[in-house]
Residue frames relative to the residue before (quaternion, step in Angstrom):
aa qw qx qy qz dx dy dz
M 1.0000 0.0000 0.0000 0.0000 0.00 0.00 0.00
C 0.7000 -0.3826 0.3276 0.5062 3.62 -0.06 -1.30
R 0.2079 -0.7212 0.6338 0.1872 3.51 -1.40 0.02
W 0.0267 0.8155 -0.5778 0.0186 3.59 -1.02 0.69
L 0.1040 -0.7597 0.6332 0.1058 3.52 -1.36 0.20
A 0.1381 -0.7531 0.6380 0.0817 3.54 -1.30 0.58
Y 0.1233 -0.8046 0.5804 0.0228 3.56 -0.85 1.02
L 0.0562 0.7580 -0.6496 0.0188 3.57 -1.18 0.74
G 0.4605 0.6681 -0.4921 0.3153 3.57 -0.86 0.91
E 0.7749 -0.2309 0.2219 0.5450 3.56 -1.11 -0.60
P 0.5807 -0.5909 0.4062 0.3855 3.64 -1.00 0.67
I 0.0367 0.7793 -0.6231 0.0559 3.54 -0.98 0.98
Q 0.5257 -0.5412 0.5185 0.4023 3.54 -1.34 0.07
P 0.4905 -0.6759 0.4608 0.3005 3.63 -0.74 0.95
S 0.5560 0.6383 -0.3908 0.3615 3.57 1.10 -0.59
K 0.5395 0.6303 -0.3997 0.3897 3.61 1.17 -0.53
L 0.7642 0.3277 -0.1673 0.5297 3.58 1.06 -0.79
I 0.6864 0.5057 -0.2906 0.4343 3.56 1.03 -0.76
V 0.8136 0.2447 -0.0880 0.5200 3.54 1.04 -0.84
E 0.8124 0.4249 -0.1592 0.3662 3.56 0.74 -1.10
T 0.5834 0.5635 -0.3947 0.4316 3.64 1.15 -0.25
P 0.6830 -0.5180 0.3072 0.4134 3.65 -1.13 0.52
N 0.7864 0.1479 -0.0918 0.5927 3.60 0.96 -0.82
S 0.0113 0.8550 -0.5160 0.0503 3.51 0.84 1.09
L 0.6760 -0.4774 0.3557 0.4343 3.58 -1.29 0.20
V 0.6292 0.5086 -0.3495 0.4726 3.59 1.03 -0.68
A 0.6310 0.5158 -0.3402 0.4691 3.62 0.98 -0.72
Q 0.6679 0.5028 -0.3012 0.4586 3.57 1.02 -0.83
S 0.5908 0.5662 -0.3822 0.4292 3.57 1.15 -0.51
L 0.6886 0.4437 -0.2696 0.5063 3.59 1.21 -0.49
N 0.8006 -0.0083 0.0566 0.5965 3.58 1.02 -0.79
S 0.0273 0.8072 -0.5817 0.0963 3.56 -0.35 1.29
P 0.2446 -0.8255 0.4867 0.1480 3.63 0.12 1.24
L 0.7492 0.3988 -0.2322 0.4751 3.61 1.02 -0.72
G 0.5505 0.6516 -0.3777 0.3602 3.56 1.28 -0.10
A 0.5914 -0.5456 0.4497 0.3877 3.54 -1.32 0.34
Q 0.7511 0.1513 -0.1248 0.6304 3.58 1.23 -0.50
T 0.4985 -0.6929 0.4350 0.2865 3.58 -0.89 0.91
V 0.7732 0.2783 -0.1355 0.5535 3.59 0.99 -0.87
N 0.0921 -0.7715 0.6293 0.0146 3.57 -0.99 0.98
G 0.1893 0.8445 -0.4649 0.1866 3.56 0.43 1.28
D 0.5647 0.6404 -0.3746 0.3614 3.62 1.19 0.26
G 0.8255 -0.1427 0.0472 0.5440 3.57 1.04 0.69
F 0.1792 -0.7521 0.6292 0.0801 3.49 -1.37 0.45
G 0.0070 -0.7927 0.6090 0.0276 3.53 -1.20 0.61
L 0.0693 -0.7660 0.6382 0.0352 3.54 -1.20 0.67
G 0.0016 -0.7750 0.6319 -0.0127 3.54 -0.88 0.98
W 0.0315 0.8286 -0.5542 0.0723 3.59 -0.75 0.99
Y 0.3401 -0.7210 0.5760 0.1810 3.52 -1.27 0.64
P 0.4780 -0.6732 0.4718 0.3093 3.61 -0.94 0.79
E 0.7759 0.0248 -0.0145 0.6303 3.59 1.19 -0.52
A 0.4671 -0.6911 0.4820 0.2680 3.57 -1.15 0.65
T 0.4024 0.6737 -0.5184 0.3399 3.54 0.34 1.29
A 0.5549 -0.5897 0.4609 0.3632 3.56 -1.12 0.66
E 0.7945 0.2565 -0.2535 0.4886 3.51 -1.10 0.88
S 0.4179 0.6616 -0.4961 0.3761 3.64 1.22 0.16
T 0.3751 -0.7428 0.5140 0.2082 3.58 -0.93 0.91
P 0.2924 -0.7827 0.5199 0.1779 3.64 -0.59 1.08
A 0.3312 -0.6709 0.6195 0.2376 3.52 -1.37 0.41
V 0.1677 -0.7891 0.5877 0.0616 3.56 -1.17 0.66
F 0.0524 -0.7514 0.6570 0.0316 3.53 -1.10 0.85
R 0.0099 -0.7935 0.6080 -0.0245 3.59 -0.92 0.98
S 0.0109 -0.7771 0.6293 -0.0055 3.54 -1.17 0.68
I 0.3568 -0.7137 0.5538 0.2380 3.59 -1.13 0.65
E 0.4954 0.6346 -0.4540 0.3817 3.59 1.22 0.05
P 0.5630 -0.5490 0.4663 0.4052 3.62 -1.15 0.42
A 0.5823 -0.6234 0.3942 0.3419 3.58 -0.95 0.86
W 0.6822 0.4984 -0.3035 0.4407 3.59 0.99 -0.74
H 0.6962 0.4654 -0.2487 0.4868 3.57 1.28 -0.41
D 0.6611 0.5394 -0.3142 0.4163 3.62 1.07 -0.59
E 0.3456 -0.7590 0.5151 0.1976 3.62 -0.48 1.16
N 0.5911 0.5938 -0.3685 0.4028 3.59 1.11 -0.58
V 0.5551 0.5974 -0.3927 0.4252 3.59 1.14 -0.59
R 0.7118 0.4428 -0.2598 0.4793 3.59 0.81 -0.98
E 0.6589 0.5219 -0.3223 0.4355 3.59 0.90 -0.90
L 0.7185 0.4522 -0.2661 0.4566 3.55 0.79 -1.01
S 0.6917 0.5000 -0.3007 0.4257 3.58 0.86 -0.88
R 0.6608 0.4551 -0.2989 0.5166 3.57 1.29 -0.32
A 0.6639 0.5445 -0.3055 0.4116 3.59 1.13 -0.53
I 0.7390 0.3707 -0.2154 0.5197 3.61 1.17 -0.48
E 0.1527 -0.7193 0.6599 0.1541 3.48 -1.40 0.30
T 0.0339 0.8107 -0.5750 0.1049 3.55 -0.91 0.95
P 0.4008 -0.7231 0.5065 0.2446 3.58 -1.05 0.70
L 0.7901 0.1261 -0.0760 0.5951 3.61 1.23 -0.26
F 0.1911 0.7835 -0.5761 0.1334 3.54 -0.73 1.06
F 0.2825 -0.6983 0.6350 0.1710 3.48 -1.42 0.49
A 0.0114 0.7746 -0.6322 -0.0107 3.59 -1.12 0.68
H 0.0559 -0.8202 0.5660 -0.0617 3.54 -0.97 0.91
V 0.0951 -0.7466 0.6530 0.0837 3.59 -1.11 0.75
R 0.2825 -0.8197 0.4912 0.0834 3.52 -0.80 1.09
A 0.0852 -0.7122 0.6915 0.0863 3.51 -1.28 0.66
A 0.2965 -0.8114 0.4802 0.1523 3.56 -0.21 1.30
T 0.2537 -0.7154 0.6239 0.1859 3.54 -1.20 0.61
L 0.8466 -0.0482 0.0355 0.5288 3.66 -0.32 -1.10
P 0.6612 0.5158 -0.3599 0.4090 3.66 0.84 -0.76
P 0.5735 -0.6249 0.3952 0.3527 3.62 -1.04 0.62
V 0.5114 -0.6053 0.5122 0.3313 3.53 -1.32 0.38
Q 0.2971 0.7181 -0.5665 0.2740 3.55 -0.36 1.32
K 0.6605 -0.5515 0.3255 0.3920 3.55 -1.15 0.61
T 0.6621 0.5262 -0.3192 0.4276 3.59 0.96 -0.79
N 0.6723 0.4703 -0.3016 0.4856 3.60 1.26 -0.21
C 0.5523 0.5988 -0.4009 0.4191 3.58 1.28 0.03
H 0.3969 -0.7030 0.5470 0.2214 3.54 -1.05 0.84
P 0.5867 -0.1113 -0.7946 -0.1097 1.63 -2.38 0.79
F 0.4181 -0.6587 0.5652 0.2681 3.53 -1.34 0.43
R 0.1968 -0.7949 0.5700 0.0672 3.57 -1.06 0.82
Y 0.1004 0.7322 -0.6733 0.0202 3.50 -1.24 0.67
E 0.8130 -0.0894 -0.0127 0.5752 3.57 -0.59 1.22
S 0.8119 -0.2234 0.1609 0.5148 3.65 -0.67 -0.99
W 0.5987 0.6112 -0.3330 0.3963 3.58 1.29 0.03
L 0.1196 -0.7506 0.6446 0.0820 3.56 -1.20 0.74
F 0.0493 -0.7883 0.6132 -0.0091 3.56 -1.15 0.73
M 0.0970 0.7683 -0.6316 0.0376 3.58 -1.14 0.70
H 0.2035 -0.7934 0.5736 0.0088 3.50 -1.25 0.67
N 0.0688 -0.7391 0.6661 0.0727 3.53 -1.16 0.66
G 0.6008 0.5308 -0.3883 0.4545 3.56 -0.36 1.23
V 0.3928 -0.7135 0.5414 0.2085 3.54 -1.21 -0.50
I 0.2662 -0.6313 0.6849 0.2477 3.47 -1.41 0.36
R 0.3728 -0.7767 0.4613 0.2121 3.56 -0.34 1.25
E 0.8413 0.0673 -0.1171 0.5235 3.55 -1.10 0.92
F 0.0776 0.8611 -0.4979 0.0678 3.54 1.05 0.84
P 0.6160 0.5472 -0.3928 0.4085 3.72 0.85 -0.65
R 0.6477 0.5150 -0.3261 0.4571 3.61 1.07 -0.63
L 0.7438 0.4045 -0.2060 0.4906 3.58 1.14 -0.66
H 0.4589 0.7530 -0.4174 0.2192 3.55 1.25 -0.53
R 0.6939 0.4941 -0.3008 0.4289 3.59 0.70 -1.04
E 0.6908 0.4915 -0.2862 0.4464 3.56 0.82 -0.99
L 0.6680 0.4910 -0.3037 0.4694 3.61 1.01 -0.79
V 0.6455 0.5192 -0.3322 0.4509 3.57 0.96 -0.78
L 0.6585 0.5136 -0.3064 0.4568 3.57 1.01 -0.77
A 0.6229 0.5343 -0.3397 0.4595 3.61 1.24 -0.27
I 0.5272 0.6171 -0.4113 0.4147 3.60 1.29 -0.20
A 0.5571 -0.6214 0.4365 0.3361 3.58 -0.98 0.89
P 0.5733 -0.6277 0.3981 0.3447 3.64 -0.88 0.91
E 0.6882 0.4890 -0.3089 0.4379 3.61 0.90 -0.78
L 0.6743 0.4506 -0.3031 0.5004 3.61 1.24 -0.23
F 0.5129 0.7088 -0.4033 0.2683 3.56 1.12 -0.58
E 0.6848 0.5032 -0.3025 0.4317 3.60 0.89 -0.89
S 0.6130 0.5528 -0.3488 0.4438 3.61 1.23 -0.23
V 0.5487 0.5882 -0.4131 0.4271 3.62 1.23 -0.19
R 0.1582 -0.8485 0.5038 0.0351 3.57 -0.50 1.24
G 0.7848 0.3325 -0.1653 0.4962 3.57 1.05 -0.74
T 0.5521 -0.6254 0.4638 0.2983 3.53 -1.33 -0.39
T 0.4793 0.7123 -0.4145 0.3019 3.62 1.23 0.16
D 0.5779 -0.5556 0.4730 0.3654 3.50 -1.31 0.44
S 0.6108 0.5765 -0.3531 0.4121 3.60 1.07 -0.75
E 0.6813 0.4780 -0.3030 0.4643 3.60 0.84 -0.95
V 0.6223 0.5315 -0.3447 0.4598 3.59 1.00 -0.75
L 0.6422 0.5119 -0.3206 0.4721 3.60 0.95 -0.82
F 0.6239 0.5363 -0.3404 0.4552 3.61 0.96 -0.80
F 0.7280 0.4168 -0.2614 0.4774 3.60 0.76 -0.96
L 0.5651 0.5404 -0.3991 0.4790 3.59 1.14 -0.27
A 0.6433 0.5143 -0.3161 0.4710 3.56 1.00 -0.87
L 0.6275 0.5187 -0.3320 0.4764 3.60 1.02 -0.76
T 0.6331 0.5376 -0.3134 0.4604 3.56 1.04 -0.84
Y 0.7576 0.3812 -0.1966 0.4920 3.56 1.00 -0.85
G 0.7540 -0.4690 0.2243 0.4015 3.60 1.07 0.63
L 0.2636 0.7996 -0.5141 0.1637 3.64 1.13 0.31
R 0.6561 0.5387 -0.3374 0.4069 3.61 0.89 -0.83
E 0.7241 0.3876 -0.2548 0.5104 3.60 1.06 -0.61
D 0.7954 0.0768 0.0146 0.6010 3.59 1.11 -0.70
P 0.2336 -0.8269 0.4901 0.1467 3.63 0.16 1.20
V 0.6749 0.4918 -0.3010 0.4604 3.57 0.91 -0.87
G 0.7020 0.4613 -0.2652 0.4733 3.55 0.88 -0.95
G 0.6307 0.5426 -0.3374 0.4404 3.57 1.01 -0.75
L 0.6829 0.4537 -0.2981 0.4888 3.60 0.91 -0.84
A 0.6181 0.5556 -0.3432 0.4376 3.59 1.01 -0.74
R 0.6742 0.4812 -0.2931 0.4775 3.58 0.93 -0.91
A 0.6378 0.5204 -0.3364 0.4574 3.62 1.01 -0.74
I 0.6618 0.4966 -0.3121 0.4669 3.57 0.93 -0.86
R 0.6349 0.5209 -0.3363 0.4610 3.59 0.99 -0.72
E 0.6191 0.5344 -0.3373 0.4662 3.57 1.08 -0.70
V 0.6570 0.4949 -0.3125 0.4751 3.58 0.94 -0.89
E 0.6586 0.5147 -0.3166 0.4484 3.58 0.93 -0.84
Q 0.6532 0.5142 -0.3157 0.4574 3.59 1.01 -0.82
V 0.6691 0.4865 -0.2936 0.4790 3.56 0.97 -0.86
G 0.6459 0.5309 -0.3153 0.4489 3.56 0.98 -0.89
R 0.7040 0.4687 -0.2790 0.4549 3.57 0.78 -0.97
A 0.5955 0.5436 -0.3661 0.4646 3.58 1.17 -0.51
H 0.6922 0.4139 -0.2602 0.5309 3.60 1.25 -0.43
G 0.6088 -0.6069 0.3458 0.3762 3.59 1.17 0.33
I 0.5049 0.6210 -0.4307 0.4171 3.58 1.21 0.49
P 0.2803 -0.8285 0.4485 0.1838 3.63 -0.13 1.16
Y 0.7932 0.1788 -0.0881 0.5755 3.64 1.07 -0.67
P 0.0881 -0.8777 0.4675 0.0581 3.59 0.43 1.16
V 0.8005 0.3215 -0.1346 0.4876 3.60 0.92 -0.88
Q 0.0420 0.7806 -0.6208 0.0590 3.57 -0.98 0.94
G 0.5746 0.6634 -0.3999 0.2641 3.56 -0.91 0.71
T 0.3261 -0.6241 0.6374 0.3130 3.43 -1.50 -0.39
F 0.1598 -0.7926 0.5882 0.0162 3.54 -1.11 0.85
A 0.0999 -0.7730 0.6239 0.0567 3.56 -1.16 0.66
I 0.0458 -0.7695 0.6366 -0.0226 3.55 -1.06 0.94
S 0.0647 0.7818 -0.6201 0.0038 3.57 -1.15 0.61
N 0.2637 -0.7379 0.6010 0.1576 3.53 -1.27 0.62
G 0.6862 -0.4694 0.2801 0.4799 3.61 1.26 0.11
S 0.7803 0.2522 -0.1694 0.5467 3.58 1.17 -0.34
T 0.7697 0.2267 -0.1019 0.5881 3.60 1.21 -0.51
V 0.1829 -0.7439 0.6289 0.1331 3.54 -1.21 0.63
W 0.1257 -0.7447 0.6523 0.0640 3.56 -0.97 0.96
A 0.0135 -0.7979 0.6020 -0.0277 3.62 -0.68 1.10
F 0.1518 -0.8286 0.5388 0.0054 3.53 -0.63 1.22
R 0.1069 -0.7424 0.6571 0.0754 3.53 -1.16 0.73
Y 0.2965 0.7549 -0.5248 0.2586 3.59 -0.37 1.24
S 0.1037 0.7428 -0.6606 0.0337 3.49 -1.27 0.66
S 0.6323 -0.5679 0.3736 0.3717 3.57 -1.14 0.64
E 0.7375 0.3905 -0.2285 0.5014 3.61 1.06 -0.75
R 0.4509 -0.7069 0.4368 0.3258 3.64 1.29 0.12
R 0.5955 0.4868 -0.4000 0.4985 3.59 1.01 0.88
S 0.0487 0.8835 -0.4611 0.0662 3.53 0.65 1.16
R 0.6509 -0.4696 0.4282 0.4153 3.51 -1.36 0.24
T 0.5913 -0.5996 0.4051 0.3559 3.61 -1.14 0.59
L 0.0137 0.7663 -0.6417 0.0292 3.56 -1.28 0.60
F 0.0237 -0.8010 0.5955 -0.0567 3.55 -0.91 1.04
H 0.1006 -0.7530 0.6333 0.1478 3.54 -1.31 0.27
S 0.5830 -0.6363 0.3990 0.3099 3.53 -1.19 0.69
E 0.5225 -0.5846 0.5217 0.3363 3.51 -1.35 0.36
D 0.6538 -0.5028 0.3934 0.4061 3.53 -1.27 0.36
V 0.5291 -0.6716 0.4162 0.3097 3.60 -0.84 1.01
T 0.6336 0.5351 -0.3441 0.4403 3.59 0.97 -0.77
T 0.6407 0.5059 -0.3188 0.4815 3.57 1.02 -0.78
L 0.6588 0.5129 -0.3225 0.4460 3.59 0.89 -0.81
R 0.6476 0.5152 -0.3347 0.4508 3.56 0.99 -0.75
M 0.6265 0.5217 -0.3288 0.4767 3.56 1.13 -0.67
L 0.6729 0.4904 -0.2873 0.4735 3.58 0.99 -0.86
Y 0.8229 0.1566 -0.0235 0.5458 3.59 0.90 -0.93
P 0.0395 -0.8414 0.5388 0.0134 3.65 0.52 1.06
E 0.6588 0.5300 -0.3127 0.4328 3.58 1.16 -0.53
V 0.5985 0.5748 -0.3632 0.4236 3.65 1.20 -0.29
E 0.3105 -0.8189 0.4553 0.1604 3.56 -0.10 1.33
R 0.6331 0.5704 -0.3591 0.3806 3.57 0.97 -0.74
L 0.5830 0.5941 -0.3802 0.4031 3.61 1.16 -0.44
Q 0.5838 0.5828 -0.3623 0.4338 3.57 1.26 -0.40
G 0.6333 0.5594 -0.3270 0.4232 3.58 1.22 -0.31
Y 0.6709 0.4690 -0.3025 0.4883 3.58 1.25 0.02
G 0.4727 -0.6619 0.5060 0.2870 3.57 -1.12 0.68
E 0.6715 -0.5232 0.3493 0.3916 3.56 -1.24 0.41
Q 0.7085 0.4443 -0.2646 0.4803 3.59 1.13 -0.50
S 0.4260 0.7252 -0.4456 0.3066 3.60 1.29 0.00
R 0.1263 0.7763 -0.6065 0.1165 3.59 -0.77 1.08
V 0.0867 -0.7977 0.5965 0.0185 3.55 -1.10 0.73
I 0.1775 -0.7313 0.6502 0.1046 3.52 -1.20 0.75
V 0.0301 -0.8469 0.5233 -0.0896 3.56 -0.71 1.15
S 0.5769 -0.5742 0.4565 0.3594 3.53 -1.26 0.45
E 0.7708 -0.0727 0.0319 0.6322 3.56 1.15 -0.66
P 0.6693 -0.5429 0.3236 0.3905 3.59 -1.11 0.67
L 0.4317 -0.7183 0.4997 0.2192 3.51 -1.15 0.80
S 0.7752 0.1420 -0.1190 0.6040 3.57 1.29 -0.06
D 0.4666 -0.6718 0.4947 0.2936 3.57 -1.26 0.18
L 0.3289 0.7353 -0.5224 0.2798 3.62 1.14 0.42
P 0.4527 -0.6963 0.4769 0.2877 3.63 -0.67 1.01
D 0.8437 0.1576 -0.1614 0.4871 3.57 -1.06 0.93
A 0.4560 0.6865 -0.4636 0.3255 3.61 1.18 0.23
F 0.7761 0.1703 -0.0910 0.6003 3.60 1.21 -0.57
H 0.1845 -0.7682 0.6076 0.0810 3.54 -1.18 0.76
E 0.4718 -0.6968 0.4756 0.2563 3.55 -0.92 0.97
V 0.3605 -0.6912 0.5800 0.2363 3.57 -1.02 0.83
P 0.4757 -0.7013 0.4436 0.2917 3.62 -0.77 0.95
E 0.6479 -0.5013 0.4150 0.3958 3.53 -1.33 0.35
S 0.8488 0.1095 -0.0987 0.5077 3.58 -1.16 0.72
T 0.5054 0.6148 -0.4133 0.4424 3.51 0.92 1.08
V 0.1890 -0.7246 0.6377 0.1807 3.54 -1.24 0.47
A 0.2208 -0.7410 0.6228 0.1195 3.55 -0.92 0.99
I 0.1336 -0.8059 0.5757 0.0357 3.57 -0.60 1.18
L 0.0873 -0.8115 0.5776 -0.0132 3.57 -0.66 1.15
D 0.1583 0.7557 -0.6259 0.1102 3.56 -0.89 1.02
V 0.7835 -0.3285 0.2094 0.4842 3.60 -1.21 -0.27
N 0.6650 0.4988 -0.3035 0.4658 3.60 1.20 -0.41
G 0.6452 -0.5133 0.3294 0.4601 3.60 1.25 -0.02
Y 0.7066 -0.4487 0.3494 0.4211 3.56 -1.26 -0.51
R 0.0928 0.7300 -0.6754 -0.0478 3.46 -1.38 0.34
H 0.3163 -0.7449 0.5608 0.1751 3.56 -1.13 0.69
E 0.0321 -0.7563 0.6526 0.0343 3.57 -1.18 0.66
P 0.5324 -0.6011 0.4726 0.3632 3.61 -1.13 0.54
F 0.1115 -0.7889 0.6033 0.0353 3.54 -1.13 0.73
L 0.8448 -0.1314 0.0465 0.5167 3.58 -0.63 1.18
Q 0.2965 0.7708 -0.5047 0.2516 3.55 0.85 0.99
D 0.5713 0.6404 -0.3553 0.3704 3.60 1.28 -0.07
A 0.7384 0.3632 -0.2450 0.5126 3.65 1.15 0.19
């Protein structure tokens, strides 16, 4: 399907995580051992905020080139510094390979990305699109199930309540899917940000979701691995949520439980249950 990462902390060059770590996002685009598909070569996206504040307007770069082949990925990720960014490599299913289908998706100050699928989406597409609020509809640019889910979440109140908005959108998809005889319509991990907070969700209708991890505290890692020089390049508040670990250092990453939202802000991580009542 896809691989993604979300970073929040002291401003850094995204290249540190996208390109330079042992199992960077670019490396995962070529070989993703924990992914549903090993190769993710159908596009790349980077969304970043100039400052980590709510209502900050993010910039977005998208490319249909494979991440390992696109020189702009390296140039851009080394040229900017940002305290909060999303990055995503895509493995397309049914929708075409085009820039408007590359994650992250943006609306006002919000970013969204997804690793997974709405099963049998072509059968559900029309009904789900018609459920998007009319004032939001003209902002839908691509043809992916992920973008439709994002705008459904906006329709159902994501801007006021990100957890509740996505929950209501997923329930709508599940209701429509099951009405069409699809027992497990939703699969994936999802990331949302407003510029100051990251919400990362691990959920699927069958309770067998794609993998999701978050990093250990940098201070703890420096104590565990004083000999690892690259850890000195991160600030004490640097934290990342990822589809799969960026290194093989033991205890550097912790798995997010099934049906859980990991919420990351200036105070660190906290976990809350997500759609565990069904």
